[in-house]
C-alpha positions as a Python dict, from the first residue, in 0.01 Angstrom:
ca = {
    (1, 'M'): (0, 0, 0),
    (2, 'K'): (370, 17, -66),
    (3, 'R'): (448, -199, 230),
    (4, 'R'): (201, -470, 129),
    (5, 'L'): (319, -478, -228),
    (6, 'R'): (678, -504, -122),
    (7, 'T'): (604, -801, 104),
    (8, 'A'): (407, -966, -182),
    (9, 'D'): (696, -912, -421),
    (10, 'R'): (942, -1074, -189),
    (11, 'Y'): (748, -1354, -34),
    (12, 'L'): (416, -1445, -204),
    (13, 'T'): (577, -1625, -493),
    (14, 'I'): (747, -1864, -245),
    (15, 'W'): (429, -1902, -46),
    (16, 'I'): (222, -1989, -351),
    (17, 'L'): (475, -2238, -480),
    (18, 'L'): (494, -2403, -139),
    (19, 'A'): (113, -2410, -130),
    (20, 'M'): (103, -2587, -465),
    (21, 'V'): (364, -2842, -363),
    (22, 'L'): (187, -2895, -26),
    (23, 'G'): (-148, -2948, -189),
    (24, 'V'): (-4, -3221, -434),
    (25, 'V'): (192, -3387, -147),
    (26, 'L'): (-110, -3401, 86),
    (27, 'G'): (-334, -3527, -199),
    (28, 'K'): (-88, -3809, -274),
    (29, 'L'): (19, -3900, 93),
    (30, 'I'): (-335, -3885, 225),
    (31, 'P'): (-560, -4052, -37),
    (32, 'Q'): (-877, -3994, 167),
    (33, 'L'): (-817, -3619, 166),
    (34, 'P'): (-927, -3552, -193),
    (35, 'I'): (-1220, -3790, -147),
    (36, 'S'): (-1322, -3600, 168),
    (37, 'L'): (-1279, -3260, 1),
    (38, 'E'): (-1478, -3379, -300),
    (39, 'S'): (-1756, -3499, -86),
    (40, 'L'): (-1802, -3148, 55),
    (41, 'S'): (-1974, -3032, -263),
    (42, 'S'): (-2327, -2914, -360),
    (43, 'G'): (-2389, -2976, -718),
    (44, 'T'): (-2082, -2859, -914),
    (45, 'T'): (-1978, -2624, -623),
    (46, 'N'): (-1700, -2735, -388),
    (47, 'I'): (-1786, -2578, -57),
    (48, 'P'): (-1430, -2539, 82),
    (49, 'L'): (-1316, -2385, -246),
    (50, 'A'): (-1612, -2154, -248),
    (51, 'I'): (-1558, -2052, 116),
    (52, 'G'): (-1182, -1979, 42),
    (53, 'L'): (-1258, -1771, -272),
    (54, 'I'): (-1526, -1569, -98),
    (55, 'I'): (-1305, -1495, 210),
    (56, 'M'): (-1016, -1412, -27),
    (57, 'M'): (-1223, -1152, -213),
    (58, 'Y'): (-1392, -1003, 92),
    (59, 'P'): (-1108, -763, 226),
    (60, 'P'): (-1040, -593, -105),
    (61, 'L'): (-1421, -539, -155),
    (62, 'T'): (-1439, -359, 185),
    (63, 'R'): (-1195, -95, 55),
    (64, 'V'): (-1384, -11, -258),
    (65, 'R'): (-1535, 334, -261),
    (66, 'Y'): (-1870, 223, -396),
    (67, 'E'): (-1990, 576, -445),
    (68, 'D'): (-1719, 606, -719),
    (69, 'V'): (-1798, 280, -896),
    (70, 'P'): (-2071, 448, -1133),
    (71, 'K'): (-1792, 676, -1263),
    (72, 'T'): (-1642, 361, -1434),
    (73, 'F'): (-1912, 378, -1678),
    (74, 'T'): (-1880, 754, -1765),
    (75, 'N'): (-1555, 699, -1969),
    (76, 'R'): (-1700, 529, -2274),
    (77, 'R'): (-1368, 474, -2441),
    (78, 'V'): (-1240, 270, -2145),
    (79, 'L'): (-1570, 78, -2119),
    (80, 'I'): (-1575, -5, -2496),
    (81, 'L'): (-1214, -117, -2474),
    (82, 'S'): (-1273, -344, -2185),
    (83, 'I'): (-1577, -510, -2358),
    (84, 'F'): (-1371, -553, -2673),
    (85, 'Q'): (-1081, -713, -2472),
    (86, 'N'): (-1301, -944, -2273),
    (87, 'W'): (-1564, -1045, -2522),
    (88, 'I'): (-1399, -1021, -2864),
    (89, 'I'): (-1021, -1078, -2818),
    (90, 'G'): (-1028, -1315, -2522),
    (91, 'P'): (-1259, -1589, -2652),
    (92, 'A'): (-1118, -1563, -3010),
    (93, 'L'): (-758, -1585, -2884),
    (94, 'M'): (-820, -1891, -2678),
    (95, 'F'): (-1010, -2055, -2966),
    (96, 'V'): (-703, -1995, -3198),
    (97, 'L'): (-456, -2114, -2946),
    (98, 'A'): (-661, -2432, -2874),
    (99, 'M'): (-706, -2498, -3244),
    (100, 'L'): (-320, -2465, -3296),
    (101, 'T'): (-202, -2667, -2988),
    (102, 'V'): (-454, -2951, -2939),
    (103, 'P'): (-628, -3008, -3282),
    (104, 'D'): (-611, -3374, -3230),
    (105, 'R'): (-781, -3367, -2888),
    (106, 'P'): (-1130, -3217, -2932),
    (107, 'E'): (-1223, -3272, -2562),
    (108, 'L'): (-916, -3068, -2443),
    (109, 'F'): (-1001, -2804, -2719),
    (110, 'Q'): (-1355, -2780, -2575),
    (111, 'G'): (-1232, -2746, -2223),
    (112, 'L'): (-993, -2461, -2322),
    (113, 'V'): (-1264, -2285, -2508),
    (114, 'L'): (-1487, -2288, -2197),
    (115, 'I'): (-1214, -2128, -2004),
    (116, 'G'): (-1170, -1855, -2264),
    (117, 'L'): (-1545, -1773, -2261),
    (118, 'A'): (-1558, -1741, -1875),
    (119, 'R'): (-1450, -1387, -1796),
    (120, 'C'): (-1309, -1334, -1441),
    (121, 'I'): (-1533, -1216, -1164),
    (122, 'A'): (-1350, -1344, -859),
    (123, 'M'): (-964, -1375, -827),
    (124, 'V'): (-904, -1066, -1048),
    (125, 'I'): (-1006, -855, -755),
    (126, 'V'): (-706, -986, -564),
    (127, 'W'): (-457, -960, -848),
    (128, 'N'): (-580, -600, -926),
    (129, 'D'): (-543, -514, -555),
    (130, 'L'): (-188, -649, -525),
    (131, 'A'): (-85, -477, -850),
    (132, 'G'): (-200, -136, -731),
    (133, 'G'): (-494, -126, -988),
    (134, 'N'): (-802, 87, -951),
    (135, 'R'): (-1040, -80, -704),
    (136, 'E'): (-1350, 110, -824),
    (137, 'Y'): (-1281, 31, -1192),
    (138, 'A'): (-1214, -330, -1109),
    (139, 'T'): (-1545, -367, -920),
    (140, 'G'): (-1735, -187, -1197),
    (141, 'L'): (-1582, -407, -1481),
    (142, 'V'): (-1634, -717, -1279),
    (143, 'A'): (-1994, -638, -1232),
    (144, 'M'): (-2040, -554, -1599),
    (145, 'N'): (-1871, -891, -1700),
    (146, 'S'): (-2092, -1075, -1461),
    (147, 'L'): (-2401, -941, -1635),
    (148, 'F'): (-2254, -1016, -1973),
    (149, 'Q'): (-2187, -1374, -1871),
    (150, 'V'): (-2534, -1437, -1760),
    (151, 'I'): (-2663, -1302, -2093),
    (152, 'L'): (-2404, -1417, -2344),
    (153, 'Y'): (-2218, -1727, -2214),
    (154, 'G'): (-2468, -1975, -2361),
    (155, 'A'): (-2473, -1802, -2705),
    (156, 'F'): (-2097, -1773, -2715),
    (157, 'A'): (-2049, -2152, -2606),
    (158, 'W'): (-2280, -2240, -2892),
    (159, 'F'): (-2091, -2027, -3145),
    (160, 'Y'): (-1734, -2133, -3043),
    (161, 'L'): (-1816, -2503, -2968),
    (162, 'D'): (-2068, -2575, -3247),
    (163, 'V'): (-2090, -2322, -3526),
    (164, 'L'): (-1731, -2211, -3572),
    (165, 'P'): (-1568, -2565, -3542),
    (166, 'S'): (-1824, -2696, -3797),
    (167, 'A'): (-1736, -2418, -4032),
    (168, 'L'): (-1360, -2487, -3996),
    (169, 'G'): (-1393, -2866, -4026),
    (170, 'L'): (-1323, -2937, -3663),
    (171, 'Q'): (-1525, -3163, -3432),
    (172, 'A'): (-1823, -2972, -3303),
    (173, 'S'): (-1984, -3009, -2971),
    (174, 'H'): (-2361, -2944, -2921),
    (175, 'V'): (-2379, -2771, -2589),
    (176, 'N'): (-2696, -2799, -2390),
    (177, 'L'): (-2618, -2541, -2112),
    (178, 'D'): (-2843, -2474, -1824),
    (179, 'M'): (-2800, -2092, -1761),
    (180, 'S'): (-2885, -2145, -1392),
    (181, 'T'): (-2517, -2268, -1362),
    (182, 'V'): (-2396, -1925, -1484),
    (183, 'G'): (-2632, -1740, -1263),
    (184, 'V'): (-2532, -1944, -946),
    (185, 'S'): (-2164, -1894, -1018),
    (186, 'V'): (-2209, -1516, -1056),
    (187, 'L'): (-2424, -1487, -742),
    (188, 'L'): (-2197, -1708, -530),
    (189, 'Y'): (-1849, -1584, -626),
    (190, 'L'): (-1926, -1216, -681),
    (191, 'G'): (-2252, -1137, -514),
    (192, 'T'): (-2166, -1281, -169),
    (193, 'P'): (-1832, -1111, -109),
    (194, 'L'): (-1960, -790, -281),
    (195, 'I'): (-2258, -757, -52),
    (196, 'A'): (-2057, -836, 255),
    (197, 'G'): (-1783, -590, 158),
    (198, 'Y'): (-2030, -311, 92),
    (199, 'L'): (-2217, -367, 421),
    (200, 'T'): (-1901, -391, 617),
    (201, 'R'): (-1774, -58, 476),
    (202, 'Y'): (-2110, 125, 505),
    (203, 'L'): (-2187, 8, 860),
    (204, 'S'): (-1835, 42, 994),
    (205, 'I'): (-1798, 408, 874),
    (206, 'R'): (-2150, 491, 984),
    (207, 'I'): (-2111, 344, 1336),
    (208, 'M'): (-1731, 381, 1411),
    (209, 'G'): (-1617, 650, 1168),
    (210, 'Q'): (-1388, 669, 865),
    (211, 'V'): (-1074, 688, 1074),
    (212, 'W'): (-1142, 362, 1269),
    (213, 'F'): (-1234, 191, 949),
    (214, 'E'): (-913, 294, 770),
    (215, 'T'): (-671, 255, 1058),
    (216, 'T'): (-819, -37, 1257),
    (217, 'L'): (-1053, -260, 1055),
    (218, 'V'): (-875, -253, 719),
    (219, 'P'): (-533, -364, 855),
    (220, 'R'): (-708, -641, 1058),
    (221, 'L'): (-893, -778, 755),
    (222, 'A'): (-595, -741, 509),
    (223, 'P'): (-415, -1066, 595),
    (224, 'F'): (-728, -1284, 529),
    (225, 'T'): (-682, -1233, 156),
    (226, 'I'): (-335, -1398, 148),
    (227, 'I'): (-431, -1660, 406),
    (228, 'A'): (-746, -1758, 210),
    (229, 'L'): (-556, -1743, -123),
    (230, 'L'): (-292, -1993, 1),
    (231, 'L'): (-549, -2232, 164),
    (232, 'T'): (-750, -2223, -156),
    (233, 'I'): (-444, -2315, -366),
    (234, 'V'): (-370, -2603, -115),
    (235, 'I'): (-724, -2740, -159),
    (236, 'M'): (-722, -2695, -525),
    (237, 'F'): (-402, -2888, -580),
    (238, 'A'): (-497, -3153, -320),
    (239, 'L'): (-825, -3214, -500),
    (240, 'K'): (-642, -3277, -826),
    (241, 'A'): (-311, -3429, -707),
    (242, 'E'): (-400, -3767, -858),
    (243, 'T'): (-486, -3608, -1193),
    (244, 'I'): (-166, -3405, -1204),
    (245, 'V'): (46, -3707, -1139),
    (246, 'A'): (-152, -3960, -1344),
    (247, 'V'): (-189, -3765, -1673),
    (248, 'P'): (101, -3515, -1676),
    (249, 'T'): (98, -3519, -2057),
    (250, 'D'): (-256, -3394, -2078),
    (251, 'V'): (-191, -3139, -1798),
    (252, 'L'): (111, -3012, -2000),
    (253, 'R'): (-77, -2996, -2334),
    (254, 'V'): (-337, -2785, -2163),
    (255, 'A'): (-92, -2573, -1983),
    (256, 'I'): (97, -2456, -2292),
    (257, 'P'): (-196, -2272, -2464),
    (258, 'L'): (-311, -2148, -2117),
    (259, 'L'): (32, -1993, -2051),
    (260, 'M'): (38, -1838, -2398),
    (261, 'Y'): (-318, -1706, -2349),
    (262, 'F'): (-247, -1533, -2017),
    (263, 'L'): (67, -1368, -2122),
    (264, 'V'): (-48, -1263, -2473),
    (265, 'M'): (-375, -1142, -2339),
    (266, 'F'): (-221, -936, -2058),
    (267, 'A'): (45, -780, -2276),
    (268, 'V'): (-206, -686, -2561),
    (269, 'S'): (-459, -549, -2314),
    (270, 'L'): (-191, -350, -2120),
    (271, 'V'): (-46, -196, -2441),
    (272, 'M'): (-396, -111, -2570),
    (273, 'S'): (-496, 49, -2243),
    (274, 'R'): (-183, 253, -2224),
    (275, 'R'): (-206, 375, -2589),
    (276, 'L'): (-574, 477, -2517),
    (277, 'G'): (-429, 713, -2259),
    (278, 'A'): (-570, 540, -1948),
    (279, 'P'): (-396, 619, -1623),
    (280, 'E'): (-155, 347, -1517),
    (281, 'S'): (-381, 217, -1237),
    (282, 'I'): (-671, 178, -1468),
    (283, 'A'): (-450, 20, -1747),
    (284, 'R'): (-344, -244, -1495),
    (285, 'T'): (-705, -298, -1398),
    (286, 'L'): (-813, -339, -1766),
    (287, 'A'): (-517, -585, -1834),
    (288, 'F'): (-575, -804, -1534),
    (289, 'T'): (-949, -806, -1593),
    (290, 'A'): (-906, -912, -1955),
    (291, 'A'): (-635, -1173, -1885),
    (292, 'S'): (-800, -1347, -1593),
    (293, 'N'): (-1070, -1608, -1615),
    (294, 'N'): (-1363, -1734, -1415),
    (295, 'F'): (-1231, -2092, -1366),
    (296, 'E'): (-1514, -2159, -1115),
    (297, 'L'): (-1774, -2111, -1400),
    (298, 'A'): (-1567, -2306, -1655),
    (299, 'I'): (-1531, -2604, -1422),
    (300, 'A'): (-1894, -2600, -1342),
    (301, 'V'): (-2008, -2589, -1702),
    (302, 'A'): (-1754, -2857, -1799),
    (303, 'I'): (-1879, -3094, -1532),
    (304, 'S'): (-2248, -3024, -1597),
    (305, 'V'): (-2223, -3066, -1973),
    (306, 'Y'): (-1942, -3332, -2018),
    (307, 'G'): (-1918, -3502, -1669),
    (308, 'L'): (-1693, -3502, -1377),
    (309, 'S'): (-1433, -3729, -1521),
    (310, 'S'): (-1426, -3582, -1867),
    (311, 'S'): (-1112, -3449, -2032),
    (312, 'Q'): (-1303, -3117, -2067),
    (313, 'A'): (-1336, -3091, -1692),
    (314, 'L'): (-964, -3182, -1659),
    (315, 'A'): (-877, -2893, -1892),
    (316, 'A'): (-1096, -2657, -1688),
    (317, 'V'): (-938, -2761, -1368),
    (318, 'V'): (-582, -2697, -1509),
    (319, 'G'): (-693, -2344, -1580),
    (320, 'P'): (-641, -2203, -1226),
    (321, 'L'): (-337, -2413, -1166),
    (322, 'I'): (-171, -2213, -1447),
    (323, 'E'): (-346, -1888, -1389),
    (324, 'V'): (-245, -1840, -1026),
    (325, 'P'): (142, -1846, -1079),
    (326, 'V'): (109, -1664, -1400),
    (327, 'M'): (-99, -1378, -1255),
    (328, 'L'): (131, -1357, -962),
    (329, 'L'): (421, -1318, -1202),
    (330, 'L'): (233, -1041, -1384),
    (331, 'V'): (177, -860, -1054),
    (332, 'W'): (547, -878, -985),
    (333, 'F'): (616, -754, -1334),
    (334, 'V'): (398, -436, -1328),
    (335, 'T'): (497, -348, -975),
    (336, 'R'): (869, -382, -1048),
    (337, 'Q'): (819, -191, -1372),
    (338, 'H'): (644, 87, -1184),
    (339, 'A'): (914, 103, -914),
    (340, 'A'): (1185, 118, -1190),
    (341, 'N'): (1000, 400, -1368),
    (342, 'G'): (969, 580, -1044),
    (343, 'R'): (1347, 565, -981),
    (344, 'E'): (1424, 681, -1331),
    (345, 'S'): (1185, 969, -1284),
    (346, 'S'): (1339, 1078, -952),
    (347, 'Q'): (1700, 1050, -1095),
    (348, 'A'): (1596, 1265, -1406),
}
């Protein structure tokens, strides 16, 4: 673990920045590339992006001790804290930030709110793993958030886009949301890699043994997370290269509240978790789970409700473009902080 985190600290920031630049450059220099990538879609799901995200999540999910996941739900204080962070603080914070930063652009406001309502069920697995969080807690909390999303997303969208804006004198949006969109997102981006990870772990240990699984298979699978992450970022930025260049002002206006959201949400959640007395690995898991968002779902809902070319969809698309570098920065922060605390303890 230490070796992998050290490598990520030193090089992953550069790799991701290069992947972002490469995506934009390819999207601009090869105009047919975004068109070709966009054509590889089924409904609101872009197939190359979906494959990249599934492959990215697969290696960490093979390392989860699934027999320990039910223990996640035995600590009621931690569970209640996670629900409070994800479903009370998160949506409310994004609503307030959107109201303060883009009150004159209701379509951007609506796109930001959709992001705030979509709790993360995908990339948080990777951020948690890189930051040394608790894999079993991450898996359990992601599964819980997935269930909550299927049940609550439509009601929360109605409240935050219709009821609350009307009460505050803002422009309301009457959302007619097909809940199958939410269900498909959960099944595709969590169900597929989760089942694959569980079966790989179970069958490998049963057939080849624990030692072979830990010393041979896990090291061979590990690089696929970073490779898939980088390829996904290239695809993501290539798809939206024209938008990034054409409307930089809109991108910037959405980026500002998103940046504030990710940083504030992470800091508040980490402090709350530590003060609750959660072990450091679990505190990190709670913070990354609360601060991350399910941009796949936000984009799918924005497209299905407002249209592919809408500003709401643009706002949702900007979400992962900001989230990826910010989450990487936070991974670097907590691992450096942990290393510094370790040095201080050893010197004391």
